[in-house]
N, CA, C and O atoms as CSV, one atom per row, in Angstrom:
chain,resi,resn,atom,element,x,y,z
A,1,MET,N,N,0.833,-1.184,0.000
A,1,MET,CA,C,0.000,0.000,0.000
A,1,MET,C,C,0.873,1.240,0.000
A,1,MET,O,O,0.672,2.152,-0.803
A,2,LYS,N,N,1.838,1.272,0.899
A,2,LYS,CA,C,2.688,2.433,1.012
A,2,LYS,C,C,3.496,2.636,-0.271
A,2,LYS,O,O,3.667,3.766,-0.730
A,3,MET,N,N,3.980,1.563,-0.835
A,3,MET,CA,C,4.777,1.655,-2.048
A,3,MET,C,C,3.929,2.147,-3.210
A,3,MET,O,O,4.414,2.924,-4.032
A,4,GLY,N,N,2.697,1.723,-3.298
A,4,GLY,CA,C,1.814,2.137,-4.372
A,4,GLY,C,C,1.520,3.626,-4.307
A,4,GLY,O,O,1.542,4.301,-5.336
A,5,VAL,N,N,1.247,4.150,-3.127
A,5,VAL,CA,C,0.957,5.577,-2.967
A,5,VAL,C,C,2.186,6.395,-3.316
A,5,VAL,O,O,2.090,7.410,-4.005
A,6,LEU,N,N,3.342,5.952,-2.838
A,6,LEU,CA,C,4.564,6.688,-3.135
A,6,LEU,C,C,4.875,6.669,-4.635
A,6,LEU,O,O,5.339,7.666,-5.189
A,7,THR,N,N,4.622,5.557,-5.276
A,7,THR,CA,C,4.856,5.455,-6.707
A,7,THR,C,C,3.946,6.411,-7.470
A,7,THR,O,O,4.392,7.104,-8.384
A,8,VAL,N,N,2.677,6.446,-7.093
A,8,VAL,CA,C,1.732,7.359,-7.746
A,8,VAL,C,C,2.154,8.803,-7.524
A,8,VAL,O,O,2.129,9.607,-8.456
A,9,LEU,N,N,2.541,9.140,-6.294
A,9,LEU,CA,C,2.993,10.510,-6.014
A,9,LEU,C,C,4.216,10.864,-6.852
A,9,LEU,O,O,4.314,11.972,-7.378
A,10,TRP,N,N,5.137,9.933,-6.973
A,10,TRP,CA,C,6.348,10.174,-7.748
A,10,TRP,C,C,5.992,10.426,-9.222
A,10,TRP,O,O,6.512,11.360,-9.831
A,11,ILE,N,N,5.123,9.610,-9.786
A,11,ILE,CA,C,4.727,9.770,-11.191
A,11,ILE,C,C,4.024,11.102,-11.402
A,11,ILE,O,O,4.305,11.805,-12.372
A,12,VAL,N,N,3.112,11.455,-10.500
A,12,VAL,CA,C,2.395,12.724,-10.637
A,12,VAL,C,C,3.353,13.895,-10.500
A,12,VAL,O,O,3.224,14.884,-11.220
A,13,THR,N,N,4.311,13.798,-9.587
A,13,THR,CA,C,5.304,14.866,-9.416
A,13,THR,C,C,6.151,15.030,-10.667
A,13,THR,O,O,6.374,16.150,-11.127
A,14,VAL,N,N,6.620,13.929,-11.215
A,14,VAL,CA,C,7.427,14.000,-12.436
A,14,VAL,C,C,6.606,14.590,-13.587
A,14,VAL,O,O,7.104,15.424,-14.343
A,15,ALA,N,N,5.360,14.159,-13.714
A,15,ALA,CA,C,4.500,14.701,-14.770
A,15,ALA,C,C,4.304,16.201,-14.576
A,15,ALA,O,O,4.295,16.958,-15.547
A,16,GLY,N,N,4.148,16.631,-13.329
A,16,GLY,CA,C,3.986,18.056,-13.048
A,16,GLY,C,C,5.227,18.849,-13.409
A,16,GLY,O,O,5.128,19.934,-13.981
A,17,VAL,N,N,6.388,18.317,-13.080
A,17,VAL,CA,C,7.648,19.005,-13.407
A,17,VAL,C,C,7.829,19.102,-14.916
A,17,VAL,O,O,8.219,20.150,-15.430
A,18,VAL,N,N,7.550,18.025,-15.616
A,18,VAL,CA,C,7.669,18.038,-17.077
A,18,VAL,C,C,6.696,19.048,-17.678
A,18,VAL,O,O,7.052,19.792,-18.591
A,19,THR,N,N,5.479,19.072,-17.170
A,19,THR,CA,C,4.474,20.003,-17.684
A,19,THR,C,C,4.884,21.441,-17.419
A,19,THR,O,O,4.765,22.296,-18.297
A,20,ILE,N,N,5.361,21.709,-16.225
A,20,ILE,CA,C,5.793,23.073,-15.892
A,20,ILE,C,C,6.991,23.480,-16.745
A,20,ILE,O,O,7.057,24.610,-17.229
A,21,ALA,N,N,7.931,22.563,-16.927
A,21,ALA,CA,C,9.113,22.877,-17.727
A,21,ALA,C,C,8.732,23.154,-19.185
A,21,ALA,O,O,9.316,24.024,-19.830
A,22,SER,N,N,7.770,22.425,-19.687
A,22,SER,CA,C,7.382,22.624,-21.084
A,22,SER,C,C,6.530,23.877,-21.263
A,22,SER,O,O,6.411,24.377,-22.381
A,23,CYS,N,N,5.941,24.389,-20.203
A,23,CYS,CA,C,5.092,25.581,-20.287
A,23,CYS,C,C,5.857,26.877,-20.030
A,23,CYS,O,O,5.291,27.961,-20.173
A,24,SER,N,N,7.116,26.787,-19.658
A,24,SER,CA,C,7.872,28.001,-19.340
A,24,SER,C,C,8.160,28.803,-20.609
A,24,SER,O,O,8.174,28.264,-21.715
A,25,LYS,N,N,8.388,30.106,-20.419
A,25,LYS,CA,C,8.676,30.985,-21.570
A,25,LYS,C,C,10.008,30.602,-22.196
A,25,LYS,O,O,10.953,30.232,-21.500
A,26,LYS,N,N,10.068,30.696,-23.503
A,26,LYS,CA,C,11.295,30.360,-24.221
A,26,LYS,C,C,12.233,31.569,-24.325
A,26,LYS,O,O,13.454,31.418,-24.330
A,27,SER,N,N,11.655,32.753,-24.407
A,27,SER,CA,C,12.506,33.948,-24.490
A,27,SER,C,C,11.789,35.110,-23.823
A,27,SER,O,O,10.573,35.086,-23.633
A,28,GLU,N,N,12.563,36.125,-23.472
A,28,GLU,CA,C,12.007,37.291,-22.809
A,28,GLU,C,C,11.382,38.268,-23.802
A,28,GLU,O,O,10.647,39.163,-23.385
A,29,SER,N,N,11.647,38.129,-25.089
A,29,SER,CA,C,11.160,39.090,-26.079
A,29,SER,C,C,9.693,38.876,-26.456
A,29,SER,O,O,9.090,39.738,-27.097
A,30,GLU,N,N,9.112,37.736,-26.066
A,30,GLU,CA,C,7.733,37.479,-26.410
A,30,GLU,C,C,6.817,38.392,-25.595
A,30,GLU,O,O,7.063,38.621,-24.411
A,31,PRO,N,N,5.784,38.903,-26.211
A,31,PRO,CA,C,4.844,39.715,-25.453
A,31,PRO,C,C,4.033,38.820,-24.509
A,31,PRO,O,O,3.792,37.654,-24.821
A,32,PRO,N,N,3.615,39.349,-23.372
A,32,PRO,CA,C,2.841,38.528,-22.449
A,32,PRO,C,C,1.508,38.107,-23.067
A,32,PRO,O,O,0.817,38.910,-23.694
A,33,LYS,N,N,1.173,36.875,-22.883
A,33,LYS,CA,C,-0.061,36.325,-23.431
A,33,LYS,C,C,-1.040,36.080,-22.292
A,33,LYS,O,O,-0.675,36.051,-21.117
A,34,SER,N,N,-2.275,35.907,-22.679
A,34,SER,CA,C,-3.239,35.508,-21.664
A,34,SER,C,C,-2.973,34.046,-21.319
A,34,SER,O,O,-2.226,33.363,-22.020
A,35,VAL,N,N,-3.577,33.578,-20.257
A,35,VAL,CA,C,-3.350,32.210,-19.805
A,35,VAL,C,C,-3.817,31.249,-20.891
A,35,VAL,O,O,-4.976,31.269,-21.305
A,36,GLY,N,N,-2.896,30.412,-21.340
A,36,GLY,CA,C,-3.200,29.460,-22.402
A,36,GLY,C,C,-3.600,28.106,-21.850
A,36,GLY,O,O,-3.663,27.885,-20.641
A,37,VAL,N,N,-3.865,27.219,-22.777
A,37,VAL,CA,C,-4.292,25.870,-22.420
A,37,VAL,C,C,-3.186,25.152,-21.645
A,37,VAL,O,O,-3.463,24.484,-20.648
A,38,ALA,N,N,-1.960,25.283,-22.086
A,38,ALA,CA,C,-0.851,24.601,-21.418
A,38,ALA,C,C,-0.678,25.110,-19.995
A,38,ALA,O,O,-0.414,24.329,-19.080
A,39,GLU,N,N,-0.826,26.410,-19.807
A,39,GLU,CA,C,-0.683,26.966,-18.465
A,39,GLU,C,C,-1.828,26.514,-17.560
A,39,GLU,O,O,-1.618,26.224,-16.382
A,40,ARG,N,N,-3.015,26.457,-18.105
A,40,ARG,CA,C,-4.145,25.970,-17.311
A,40,ARG,C,C,-3.944,24.489,-16.968
A,40,ARG,O,O,-4.247,24.051,-15.859
A,41,THR,N,N,-3.432,23.735,-17.934
A,41,THR,CA,C,-3.163,22.320,-17.689
A,41,THR,C,C,-2.101,22.164,-16.609
A,41,THR,O,O,-2.225,21.317,-15.725
A,42,GLY,N,N,-1.068,22.973,-16.684
A,42,GLY,CA,C,-0.016,22.938,-15.664
A,42,GLY,C,C,-0.565,23.263,-14.287
A,42,GLY,O,O,-0.219,22.610,-13.303
A,43,ALA,N,N,-1.425,24.277,-14.220
A,43,ALA,CA,C,-2.037,24.637,-12.940
A,43,ALA,C,C,-2.916,23.503,-12.423
A,43,ALA,O,O,-2.929,23.219,-11.225
A,44,ALA,N,N,-3.642,22.862,-13.320
A,44,ALA,CA,C,-4.489,21.741,-12.921
A,44,ALA,C,C,-3.645,20.582,-12.401
A,44,ALA,O,O,-4.009,19.942,-11.414
A,45,VAL,N,N,-2.522,20.312,-13.059
A,45,VAL,CA,C,-1.634,19.236,-12.613
A,45,VAL,C,C,-1.053,19.586,-11.239
A,45,VAL,O,O,-0.984,18.727,-10.360
A,46,ASP,N,N,-0.637,20.839,-11.051
A,46,ASP,CA,C,-0.119,21.270,-9.757
A,46,ASP,C,C,-1.169,21.076,-8.666
A,46,ASP,O,O,-0.872,20.579,-7.579
A,47,ASN,N,N,-2.383,21.474,-8.971
A,47,ASN,CA,C,-3.476,21.333,-8.020
A,47,ASN,C,C,-3.716,19.851,-7.697
A,47,ASN,O,O,-3.932,19.489,-6.541
A,48,ALA,N,N,-3.677,19.010,-8.718
A,48,ALA,CA,C,-3.872,17.571,-8.512
A,48,ALA,C,C,-2.766,16.981,-7.646
A,48,ALA,O,O,-3.022,16.127,-6.797
A,49,VAL,N,N,-1.546,17.438,-7.864
A,49,VAL,CA,C,-0.413,16.949,-7.064
A,49,VAL,C,C,-0.610,17.341,-5.599
A,49,VAL,O,O,-0.392,16.527,-4.702
A,50,GLU,N,N,-1.019,18.574,-5.360
A,50,GLU,CA,C,-1.239,19.021,-3.986
A,50,GLU,C,C,-2.349,18.209,-3.314
A,50,GLU,O,O,-2.212,17.789,-2.165
A,51,LYS,N,N,-3.448,17.994,-4.041
A,51,LYS,CA,C,-4.560,17.232,-3.469
A,51,LYS,C,C,-4.158,15.785,-3.200
A,51,LYS,O,O,-4.556,15.207,-2.189
A,52,THR,N,N,-3.373,15.200,-4.099
A,52,THR,CA,C,-2.917,13.827,-3.920
A,52,THR,C,C,-2.003,13.721,-2.708
A,52,THR,O,O,-2.103,12.772,-1.930
A,53,ALA,N,N,-1.113,14.697,-2.547
A,53,ALA,CA,C,-0.220,14.698,-1.386
A,53,ALA,C,C,-1.025,14.835,-0.099
A,53,ALA,O,O,-0.737,14.153,0.885
A,54,GLU,N,N,-2.023,15.702,-0.093
A,54,GLU,CA,C,-2.861,15.865,1.093
A,54,GLU,C,C,-3.613,14.571,1.401
A,54,GLU,O,O,-3.699,14.157,2.557
A,55,ALA,N,N,-4.146,13.947,0.379
A,55,ALA,CA,C,-4.880,12.690,0.577
A,55,ALA,C,C,-3.954,11.596,1.103
A,55,ALA,O,O,-4.334,10.815,1.975
A,56,ALA,N,N,-2.742,11.550,0.565
A,56,ALA,CA,C,-1.779,10.544,1.020
A,56,ALA,C,C,-1.418,10.783,2.488
A,56,ALA,O,O,-1.340,9.836,3.270
A,57,ASN,N,N,-1.197,12.042,2.862
A,57,ASN,CA,C,-0.873,12.351,4.256
A,57,ASN,C,C,-2.024,11.977,5.180
A,57,ASN,O,O,-1.805,11.434,6.263
A,58,THR,N,N,-3.233,12.264,4.759
A,58,THR,CA,C,-4.408,11.917,5.563
A,58,THR,C,C,-4.501,10.402,5.725
A,58,THR,O,O,-4.769,9.905,6.819
A,59,ALA,N,N,-4.281,9.677,4.638
A,59,ALA,CA,C,-4.343,8.214,4.703
A,59,ALA,C,C,-3.274,7.664,5.638
A,59,ALA,O,O,-3.534,6.733,6.401
A,60,VAL,N,N,-2.086,8.228,5.583
A,60,VAL,CA,C,-0.994,7.771,6.455
A,60,VAL,C,C,-1.342,8.049,7.919
A,60,VAL,O,O,-1.111,7.204,8.783
A,61,GLU,N,N,-1.895,9.230,8.196
A,61,GLU,CA,C,-2.266,9.568,9.569
A,61,GLU,C,C,-3.346,8.616,10.092
A,61,GLU,O,O,-3.259,8.131,11.220
A,62,LYS,N,N,-4.359,8.356,9.267
A,62,LYS,CA,C,-5.437,7.470,9.693
A,62,LYS,C,C,-4.925,6.044,9.893
A,62,LYS,O,O,-5.332,5.362,10.834
A,63,THR,N,N,-4.040,5.598,9.014
A,63,THR,CA,C,-3.468,4.260,9.140
A,63,THR,C,C,-2.643,4.152,10.416
A,63,THR,O,O,-2.689,3.135,11.108
A,64,SER,N,N,-1.895,5.196,10.721
A,64,SER,CA,C,-1.085,5.205,11.934
A,64,SER,C,C,-1.965,5.148,13.171
A,64,SER,O,O,-1.674,4.402,14.106
A,65,GLU,N,N,-3.033,5.926,13.186
A,65,GLU,CA,C,-3.956,5.910,14.316
A,65,GLU,C,C,-4.602,4.534,14.478
A,65,GLU,O,O,-4.716,4.020,15.590
A,66,ALA,N,N,-5.019,3.950,13.369
A,66,ALA,CA,C,-5.643,2.626,13.417
A,66,ALA,C,C,-4.657,1.577,13.927
A,66,ALA,O,O,-5.037,0.687,14.688
A,67,ALA,N,N,-3.402,1.676,13.514
A,67,ALA,CA,C,-2.387,0.720,13.968
A,67,ALA,C,C,-2.160,0.857,15.472
A,67,ALA,O,O,-1.997,-0.142,16.172
A,68,LYS,N,N,-2.151,2.094,15.968
A,68,LYS,CA,C,-1.972,2.300,17.408
A,68,LYS,C,C,-3.150,1.718,18.184
A,68,LYS,O,O,-2.963,1.079,19.219
A,69,LYS,N,N,-4.362,1.941,17.681
A,69,LYS,CA,C,-5.545,1.392,18.346
A,69,LYS,C,C,-5.508,-0.137,18.331
A,69,LYS,O,O,-5.819,-0.781,19.333
A,70,ALA,N,N,-5.127,-0.708,17.195
A,70,ALA,CA,C,-5.055,-2.167,17.076
A,70,ALA,C,C,-4.011,-2.737,18.034
A,70,ALA,O,O,-4.225,-3.791,18.632
A,71,ALA,N,N,-2.888,-2.046,18.180
A,71,ALA,CA,C,-1.842,-2.506,19.090
A,71,ALA,C,C,-2.342,-2.482,20.531
A,71,ALA,O,O,-2.065,-3.396,21.308
A,72,THR,N,N,-3.080,-1.428,20.882
A,72,THR,CA,C,-3.621,-1.331,22.234
A,72,THR,C,C,-4.618,-2.452,22.497
A,72,THR,O,O,-4.573,-3.096,23.545
A,73,VAL,N,N,-5.509,-2.683,21.553
A,73,VAL,CA,C,-6.513,-3.749,21.714
A,73,VAL,C,C,-5.832,-5.107,21.807
A,73,VAL,O,O,-6.206,-5.936,22.637
A,74,THR,N,N,-4.845,-5.334,20.972
A,74,THR,CA,C,-4.116,-6.606,20.992
A,74,THR,C,C,-3.420,-6.813,22.330
A,74,THR,O,O,-3.421,-7.916,22.877
A,75,LYS,N,N,-2.831,-5.753,22.849
A,75,LYS,CA,C,-2.153,-5.838,24.137
A,75,LYS,C,C,-3.154,-6.187,25.243
A,75,LYS,O,O,-2.870,-7.023,26.101
A,76,ASP,N,N,-4.316,-5.548,25.217
A,76,ASP,CA,C,-5.349,-5.832,26.211
A,76,ASP,C,C,-5.838,-7.272,26.112
A,76,ASP,O,O,-5.986,-7.952,27.128
A,77,VAL,N,N,-6.087,-7.735,24.899
A,77,VAL,CA,C,-6.573,-9.110,24.698
A,77,VAL,C,C,-5.511,-10.116,25.131
A,77,VAL,O,O,-5.837,-11.140,25.731
A,78,ALA,N,N,-4.256,-9.835,24.836
A,78,ALA,CA,C,-3.177,-10.739,25.240
A,78,ALA,C,C,-3.090,-10.806,26.769
A,78,ALA,O,O,-2.875,-11.875,27.340
A,79,GLY,N,N,-3.257,-9.659,27.419
A,79,GLY,CA,C,-3.234,-9.640,28.881
A,79,GLY,C,C,-4.371,-10.458,29.461
A,79,GLY,O,O,-4.181,-11.187,30.434
A,80,GLN,N,N,-5.544,-10.343,28.874
A,80,GLN,CA,C,-6.695,-11.119,29.340
A,80,GLN,C,C,-6.465,-12.612,29.128
A,80,GLN,O,O,-6.833,-13.426,29.975
A,81,ALA,N,N,-5.862,-12.968,28.009
A,81,ALA,CA,C,-5.585,-14.381,27.727
A,81,ALA,C,C,-4.603,-14.951,28.747
A,81,ALA,O,O,-4.759,-16.084,29.203
A,82,VAL,N,N,-3.598,-14.163,29.100
A,82,VAL,CA,C,-2.623,-14.621,30.098
A,82,VAL,C,C,-3.307,-14.812,31.451
A,82,VAL,O,O,-3.034,-15.784,32.156
A,83,GLU,N,N,-4.201,-13.879,31.814
A,83,GLU,CA,C,-4.919,-14.016,33.084
A,83,GLU,C,C,-5.775,-15.278,33.097
A,83,GLU,O,O,-5.767,-16.027,34.074
A,84,LYS,N,N,-6.508,-15.511,32.021
A,84,LYS,CA,C,-7.375,-16.701,31.944
A,84,LYS,C,C,-6.542,-17.976,31.992
A,84,LYS,O,O,-6.932,-18.953,32.631
A,85,THR,N,N,-5.405,-17.966,31.320
A,85,THR,CA,C,-4.529,-19.143,31.331
A,85,THR,C,C,-4.044,-19.416,32.748
A,85,THR,O,O,-4.004,-20.564,33.191
A,86,GLY,N,N,-3.676,-18.347,33.456
A,86,GLY,CA,C,-3.245,-18.498,34.848
A,86,GLY,C,C,-4.347,-19.073,35.719
A,86,GLY,O,O,-4.099,-19.944,36.553
A,87,GLU,N,N,-5.565,-18.585,35.523
A,87,GLU,CA,C,-6.698,-19.099,36.300
A,87,GLU,C,C,-6.930,-20.582,36.019
A,87,GLU,O,O,-7.153,-21.366,36.941
A,88,VAL,N,N,-6.878,-20.961,34.745
A,88,VAL,CA,C,-7.086,-22.359,34.371
A,88,VAL,C,C,-5.995,-23.241,34.974
A,88,VAL,O,O,-6.276,-24.337,35.460
A,89,LEU,N,N,-4.757,-22.764,34.942
A,89,LEU,CA,C,-3.658,-23.547,35.527
A,89,LEU,C,C,-3.834,-23.691,37.033
A,89,LEU,O,O,-3.560,-24.753,37.593
A,90,GLU,N,N,-4.285,-22.637,37.684
A,90,GLU,CA,C,-4.522,-22.724,39.124
A,90,GLU,C,C,-5.613,-23.746,39.431
A,90,GLU,O,O,-5.480,-24.542,40.360
A,91,LYS,N,N,-6.681,-23.722,38.655
A,91,LYS,CA,C,-7.768,-24.687,38.860
A,91,LYS,C,C,-7.276,-26.118,38.610
A,91,LYS,O,O,-7.633,-27.042,39.340
A,92,ALA,N,N,-6.457,-26.288,37.574
A,92,ALA,CA,C,-5.921,-27.625,37.273
A,92,ALA,C,C,-5.010,-28.091,38.400
A,92,ALA,O,O,-5.043,-29.259,38.788
A,93,GLY,N,N,-4.206,-27.187,38.919
A,93,GLY,CA,C,-3.318,-27.539,40.040
A,93,GLY,C,C,-4.115,-27.923,41.278
A,93,GLY,O,O,-3.794,-28.889,41.971
A,94,ALA,N,N,-5.172,-27.137,41.544
A,94,ALA,CA,C,-6.013,-27.447,42.705
A,94,ALA,C,C,-6.678,-28.809,42.524
A,94,ALA,O,O,-6.767,-29.585,43.475
A,95,ALA,N,N,-7.137,-29.102,41.331
A,95,ALA,CA,C,-7.774,-30.389,41.059
A,95,ALA,C,C,-6.775,-31.526,41.224
A,95,ALA,O,O,-7.112,-32.582,41.759
A,96,ALA,N,N,-5.538,-31.306,40.762
A,96,ALA,CA,C,-4.508,-32.338,40.895
A,96,ALA,C,C,-4.191,-32.577,42.366
A,96,ALA,O,O,-4.002,-33.721,42.779
A,97,GLU,N,N,-4.129,-31.512,43.161
A,97,GLU,CA,C,-3.868,-31.666,44.588
A,97,GLU,C,C,-5.009,-32.434,45.287
A,97,GLU,O,O,-4.779,-33.297,46.134
A,98,LYS,N,N,-6.214,-32.092,44.904
A,98,LYS,CA,C,-7.374,-32.758,45.484
A,98,LYS,C,C,-7.359,-34.249,45.138
A,98,LYS,O,O,-7.629,-35.104,45.982
A,99,THR,N,N,-7.035,-34.536,43.869
A,99,THR,CA,C,-6.972,-35.936,43.440
A,99,THR,C,C,-5.886,-36.683,44.216
A,99,THR,O,O,-6.084,-37.813,44.660
A,100,GLY,N,N,-4.735,-36.023,44.368
A,100,GLY,CA,C,-3.637,-36.646,45.132
A,100,GLY,C,C,-4.040,-36.886,46.567
A,100,GLY,O,O,-3.715,-37.930,47.132
A,101,ALA,N,N,-4.750,-35.931,47.176
A,101,ALA,CA,C,-5.186,-36.099,48.563
A,101,ALA,C,C,-6.198,-37.226,48.663
A,101,ALA,O,O,-6.168,-38.007,49.614
A,102,ASN,N,N,-7.092,-37.316,47.690
A,102,ASN,CA,C,-8.087,-38.397,47.714
A,102,ASN,C,C,-7.428,-39.756,47.508
A,102,ASN,O,O,-7.916,-40.750,48.048
A,103,MET,N,N,-6.349,-39.835,46.755
A,103,MET,CA,C,-5.659,-41.103,46.519
A,103,MET,C,C,-4.941,-41.589,47.769
A,103,MET,O,O,-4.766,-42.791,47.967
A,104,GLN,N,N,-4.526,-40.646,48.609
A,104,GLN,CA,C,-3.788,-41.035,49.808
A,104,GLN,C,C,-4.726,-41.521,50.922
A,104,GLN,O,O,-4.264,-42.105,51.902
A,105,LYS,N,N,-5.997,-41.292,50.785
A,105,LYS,CA,C,-6.957,-41.730,51.807
A,105,LYS,C,C,-7.151,-43.203,51.792
A,105,LYS,O,O,-7.926,-43.733,52.589
């Protein structure tokens, strides 16, 4: 999952850089033009890159929070399992002692 998101971000970033580089002015002697299709496309790509980065950061934060919650729950369940195992062993030991005492009678 992490590798896929990073790969997509890398591809979008490279595409944005290529688009921006191809949209730059070639010389200073050209008169200023109104915003063209290439410039609008470049702006759209930049905007998409920003939104993708924000979405990726949000996903990472949510995944991190979920992992922390899962670790806490797992720790609690493991503690409960250890307690139950201890109780069962105590009961088995008590039963074994009782059986031994009954055998000696």
